[in-house]
C-alpha positions, 0 to 999 in steps of 0.5 A, a space after each residue: 612835409 614830404 616823407 624822408 627818403 629812406 630805404 624801405 626795401 632792405 630794412 624796417 624803420 622803427 621810431 622810438 619816442 622817449 624823453 629819457 636819453 638813457 632809454 633811447 640809447 639802450 633801445 637804439 643800440 639793440 634795434 640797430 644791432 638787429 638790423 632795423 633803421 632806428 629814428 628817435 624823438 624826445 617829446 610828443 611834438 617831435 614824435 608827431 613831426 617825425 612820424 608824419 615825415 618818415 612814416 615808420 613801420 612801427 613806433 615804440 612810444 613812451 606813455 608818460 612824457 612831460 607836455 604831450 604824453 604818449 596817449 595824446 601822441 597816439 590819438 593824434 597819429 590815429 586821427 591822421 589818415 597818413 599815420 593811422 595804419 602804423 602799429 604803436 607799442 606803448 612803453 610804460 611803467 604804469 600797469 594798472 588796468 586803467 592805464 592799459 585800457 587807456 593805451 589801447 583806447 588811444 590806438 595802441 597795438 601792444 604795450 611793454 612795461 618798464 624797465 624794458 627788456 630789449 629781447 622782449 622788445 625786439 621779439 614784439 617788434 618782429 611779431 607786429 611787423 609781420 602782422 602789419 606786413 600781411 595786412 598791408 599786402 591784403 589791403 593792397 590787393 583789396 585796393 587793386 580790385 576795388 573792394 569796399 573793406 574797412 578794419 575796425 578796432 572794437 575796443 577804441 571804436 576806430 576805423 583803422 583802415 578803409 579802401 577808397 570805395 569803402 570811404 565813399 560809401 561810409 560818407 554817403 550813408 553816414 553823412 561824413 568821413 568816419 574816424 570812428 565806426 558809427 554806433 550801428 556798426 559797433 552794436 552789430 559787431 558786438 552782437 555778432 561776436 557773442 558766443 554762438 551768435 549767428 553772423 547775420 549781415 548788417 543792413 543800413 537803408 537809405 531810401 531805395 539803397 542799402 549798404 550791407 556789412 558782412 564780417 570777413 576776418 579778425 587780424 592778429 592785432 584784434 582788428 575786424 575786417 568788414 566787407 561793404 556792399 551796396 544794393 539798389 532796388 533798381 539795379 537788382 530789378 535790372 539784373 533780374 530782367 536781363 538774367 531771366 528775360 522778364 518784363 519789368 513788372 515780372 522782375 519787380 514782383 520777383 524781386 519783392 518775392 526774394 524779400 519775403 513779401 506776400 502778394 498783398 504786400 507786393 500789390 501795395 508796393 507796386 500799386 497793383 491788386 494781389 490778383 495781378 501780382 499772382 498773374 505776374 508770378 505765374 509768368 515768372 514760374 513759367 520762365 524760370 521753370 519752377 512751381 513755387 515761390 520758394 524755388 523762384 526766390 532761390 533762383 533769383 537770389 543765386 542770380 543776384 549773388 552772381 552779379 554782386 561784386 563781392 
């Protein structure tokens, strides 16, 4: 179903979902007077259809409705790639912790309690729209530059957004398109967010390839941005060959030095004796103008970082 032809340049579009006509009328009038384009839906099925058709900028969603409740509506919206980016503010009279948690687990950005206060609703809509607008600009820039970036909401484990390159990389390393972040990413993210914990990259290894995740930033909505970068032994070795005018064997030895491998380790990997490895290292030191493994490794790592598309 094609999106409605709405003027998005002059006004933000708000979709209100509530099965009580009086609630719809109050919110519609308040938001309309505040300059928003307002759409309404009275049940879960019509909410899904209207959201996919109009692609609103934000959704005010009643949690408790007959038939399909708001939690299920939110889950389906977040499972659909075309609508998962839309912020959802739940409206609920349920304030118990389990219901608040359910709202966030279903993909909600925020919640307000009934009876709603229109001033509070408008203030929160403005706040979340501002955050969404900043995120949209950042995402557009990342897409334009071909960056591999994903946004993860740890509470629900959802990948709320990803660039095309990130989507391909995740599918390659985890064997399927991902709606939820794999356990390896969630566990690493949880450990990285512990107070005082070092933010070490996460490495997912597949044969000679590695997918490296680094933390970038946290958004105002509680999502974490992760930057992905793929490394490949062969491409790294080629970079060392061209960067330092090394032979292939010298570059292979230097590459494994950057990985902290000893001469016996490198000999076992390359099928050479430690003595041969050390001879290659002597040539590497001479070409790089250094005298130690540490100095050679640092130069090599700096060269590889310069060649990285980060």
